[in-house]
N, C-alpha and C positions, 0 to 999 in steps of 0.2 A: 387249222383246227386240230391241233395235236391232242390226242387223248391217251389215257392210260390203257395200253393194249391188254394187260392182264385182266382188267375188268371186262373188256370186250369179249375175251375168250370165255369167261364164266357165263356171260349173258346168253350165248348162243349154243352152249353145249347142253343138249337135251337129256343126256344120260342121267344126270343127277335128278332131273325132274321125273324121269320114268321110275327111279327107285322110290321117290316120295309117293308117286301115284300108287305103288303097290302097297304101301303101308295102310292108307285109309281104306282101300278096297278090301283088303284082307280083314280089316276090323269089322266090316259089315257083311262079309261073305255068308256067315250063318244066317243073318237076317234076310239076305237075298234069297237063300234057299227056302226059308220058311215063309217068306212073303207070298201072299196068295193073289198077286197080280194076274190078270187074265192073260192068256196067250194071245198073240196077234189075231184080231178078228177081221182084218182086211186093211190093206195098206191104202193110205190116201195118195192119190196120184200126183197131186200138186200141193204147194203150200197154201193155195187159195181155198182148198177144200177143208181146212182145219177148223175145228170148233174150239171155243174157249172153255177152260176148266170152270168148274162151279166157283162161286164167290168164296165159299168156305175153304176150298183147297188153295185158291189163289191167295187168300189172306194168310194162310199158314205158310205157304212157300215164300211170300214176300217178307213175312216176319222173320223166317229163318235166315233169309238173305240179309236183311237189314241188321239183325242182331249179331250175326256172325261177322259180317263185313266190318261193322263198327269197331271191332277189337283190333283192327290193323290199320297201318298208316299207308293206305293205297288210295289213289284218286277215285277210281270208279270201277263199276262192274256191270256187265250185262249177262243175263242167264236165261236159259230156256229149258223147259221140261216138256217132252212130248210123250204122251201115254199111248198104249197100244190101240185104244179105241179112237185115236185121232184127236184127243183133247190136248190143246197146247196152252202152256203158261209161259209168259215172258215177264221178266222182272229186271229192274235196273235200280242202282243206287249210286250215290256219289257224283263226282264231277268229271267232265271231259277236260275243261280248261277254264280259267277265270272263274266266273260264277255260273257257267253253263252246265246244267245237269246232264248226265248221261241219258240218252234217249234210246229206245229199243230199236230204232231204225238206223242208228249209227253203226258204221263199219269198224271192226277191230281186226288187226292182223291175227290170224289163227296159227301162225308159226308152223310147226311141223305137222299139225293136223292137215296141212296141205298135202302131205303124202297120201292121205286117204281120199284124195281126188285123183292123184297121178297114178297110183297103183291100179284102181279100177279101170282107168283109161287104158293102161297097158293090157290088163286082163281082157277087156272088151276087144282090143285089137288082136289078141291071141285067139279069141273066139272066132274072129273073122279070118283067121289065118294070115293076117297081115304081118305077123311076126310070131315067134315062139319064145316062151320063157327060157328055153334052153339054148336060144341063140346066144352067141358070144358078142361081146362088145366089138371085137375085131371084125365080125361079120357086117356090122353096120357103120362103124366109124373108123376114120383113119387113125393110125398110131399116134398116141398122145403120151408125152412123158409121164411116168409114174402111174399110168393106167394100164394094167395088165390086159391085153386083148383077149385073154382066155376067160375073163370074168363073164359069167352068164347074166342075163337079165334077171333071172330069179334071184341070184346072189346080190344084185343091186338092191332088190326090193326087200330081201329078208336080212339085210345088214351083215352078210357074210362075204362081202366082196374083197376084203383085205385092204380097201382104200381107207386111208386116214381121213379124219374130218377136216375139211378145209376151213370150217368155221372156228377151229381151234388154232388157226395160224395167226399169231399177233400181227405179222407183217401185212396180212391182207386187210385187216381193219384199220391199221395205220394208214394204208394207202387210200382206203375208202374215205375216211374222215379228213384226210389231207386235202382232198378235192371232191366234195359231195356232188359236184355237177357231172362227174364222169358216169357214163352208163357202162356197166360191166357186162361183158359177154362170157358165156361159160367156157369157150375155148381159151380165153386168156386166163381165167381162174385155174383151169386144169393144167395149163402150161406153166404158170408161174407160182401157184399157191396150193396145189394139191398136196405137196409134201411127199415124203417117201412112203412107201407102202407099209401098212401095219401088219401085214401077213399075206399068206397065199390065199387065193380064192377058195372059199368053202372051208377054210381052216378053223375060223372062230368068229363069234359074233362081235362086231365092233361098230358102234353107231357112227354113221357117216352121211352127212349132207351131200358130200361130194358125189356119192353114188347116184343121188337123185338128179344132179345136174346131168350126169351121163345118161340117165334114163330119159330126161327131157329131150336131149339131143337125139336119142334113138327114136322117140315118138315123132319128132319132126322129120327125120329122115325116112321113116316108114310110111308116113301119111302125106308128105308134101305140104303140110299145113302147120301153122304155129300151134304150140301147146294151148295157148289161149283160145284159138279158133276151135280146136278139138273139144276143149272143155265146154265151150259155149254151145256148140252145135249138138254135142252128144249128151251132155248132162244138164247144164244150167238152164237152157231154154226148154227142153222137154219136161223138166221137173219144176219149172216156174221158179227157179232160184234167181230172182231178179236183183238180189242184194249180195251177190257173190262175184268177185273179180280177182283176176290174177294181176296183182299190182306190178307196175312198170312194164308189163307186157301188153296192157290194153288200158285205154283211158277210163277214168271214172266219170259217170254222168255228172253234169253240173249241179243237179239237185241232190246228189248223194253227199252226206256228211260223214267225215271220218272222226271217230273219237280220238282225241289227242293221246299219244303215248308218252309216258314219263319214265326216265331212266337216269340214274346217277352216273353219268359218263366220266366225271372227274374224280369220283370216289371221295367227295367232300361232304357226304351225308345229305346232299340236297339233290332231289330228282329234277332233271331238266326236261323241258318239252322237246322231244326229238321228232316231232311230226314233219318238220321241214327236211328231214333226212330220209323220208320214206322211199323216194325214187331210187336213191343210191343203194340203200340197204336191200330193197326188193330186187333190184337188178342183180345183186350178188346171190341172194338166196333163191330166187326164181322158183324152180319146180321142187325145191326142198322145203320152202317155208314162206312163200310170198302171197298166199291167198288172203284176201280181206273179205269179211262177211259179217252179217248180223248173227246173233245167237240163234234166232229163229231159223234162218236159212241153214245154219250148220246142223241144227236138230232135225230139220226136215230131210237133209241129205243123208245123215247117218241112219235115220229111220228107214228111208228108202233102200239104202245100200245094204245094210245088214238084215233088213226085213225081206230081201230077195227080189226087189223090184228093179234092180239095175243089172245084175250079172246072172248068168246061168248058174245053176246050183253047183256044178263042178268047179267053176271059177271061184265062187264064193267059198267053197270048201278049201280050195288052195290058199285063199287069202287068210282064213282063220285057223289054218293048221300051224301048230307050233313047230318051227324049224330049229329053234334054239331056246335055251333058258337064259334070260338076261342076268348077267353077273350081279351079285349083290342084292337081288330082289327076293330071295327066299323061294324061288320056283316060278316066277312069272315068265310065261313063254312069249316068244316073239314070232309072229306070222309074217305075212307080207304087209309091212308097215303098220301093224297093230300089235298091242300087248294083249296076251291071252291070259285071263285070270281063271284058269280051269274052265268048268262048264258054266260059271256064274256070269262072267262079263267080258266084254271087249272094250278096250279103251286106247287112248293115246293123248299125249300132251304136246304143247308147243311152247317155245320160249324164244323170244327175240327182243331186240331193243324196244322197250316200252310196252311190251305186251306179254301176257301169259294166257294159255288156253288149255282147255281140257274137255274131252267128251267121254262119256261112259255109256255103253249100250248093254242093258241087262238082257242076256241072251234068251233065257227061257220066258221072260215076261214081255220082251219087246218094248221096254221103256227106255227113253234116251234122256240124258242129262248133259247140258252144255254150260260151261262157265268160261267167261272171257273177262280178263282184267286189263286195264291200261296202266299197269305198274309191274313191279318185279319182286313180288313176294309170294313164293311158292307155298308157304304155310297158309296164307290167306286163300289161295286157290284151293288147296286141299280141304280147308275148313269149310268153305262155302259149299263145295261139292258134297262133302260128307253130310252137312246139315240138310241140303236139298234131298239127298238120297234117303235120309231117315224119314222125312215128310212123305216122300213118294211111297215108301214101303208101308208107312202107317195108314195113309189115307187114299192111296192110289186105287186100291181095290174097289172101294165104294164109288169112286169116280167112274170107273168103267163098268161097274155092275150095280147100278142103282136099285 
């Protein structure tokens, strides 16, 4: 199954997506500041506690989704909006595969939004003094080629590790697609496909999925449990996130349906169904980008996380502190696995074979917007997110303050 490796590299490099994210968020920054959405009035403890938005707001959001999405050649989309008063909207449009429409309970790969589950896990372990963000890789793991043992955990999370992005290695994806039945272990990837270092630790910002494989290995070393077990016991079960899974690391229940992902592997202008490659791709991306979830579950998690229901305040402050400015974004900061759009918003995107994802958390207002696609059109992702943001800011106040 030989494929064009150059196309593979473009598909899993998140940096370009982060630049695109900055453009639409800046377009609406002034509106965000002016919008009179209420501050958070009390976090909902679980997804089960949520109420539905009013029919008028639901209709407006669905119309924005349908009209915007229809201008693009993408198979399907699932989106969610969670307002600070606990009112939730879920919307879908398009197809999963064949003539099967996208359903709100279908799982999508959230790509690098996965990092916003892994980083809080490490921060919680730091709260318990199981590890420290200033611990070095060498303190926890044996020497690995091309991984400087002096890199700190903090540098892994804020993308200042100096590690190049293993996802940009064409040889890796050539090997993956040559035999999709192989289950990849992080030790092999680091040994054979990490590539030479891009710089010294702490020297400069450089997006790297490689660093999050290292972070996953440290989590397992520090806890004696798998990352999937940690996520389930610490986050997913306590917050009733029953439609969130770390793919390839734990089985999906038989009654869970995955929205099929579509990607032009051959660069012939025709997107292919890549769902049968899920296990192989997920085993490679692991703690960098292999979480599958519904839009509702992602929205609930982001609401809880950045609303302060998951981490201690000092830990959350470390997460949303800008350690760097992302090159080429006009001033967007990068914290611990999040983009910082000044005081207005926090966000992150994800991009992998067959899927694009995006969340935005409006900081002062406590509103969350999530968009998941089963295709590879970043302009569509941006346009849908922008359209939903406008509706939220125009009508969201009345929803939470009748």
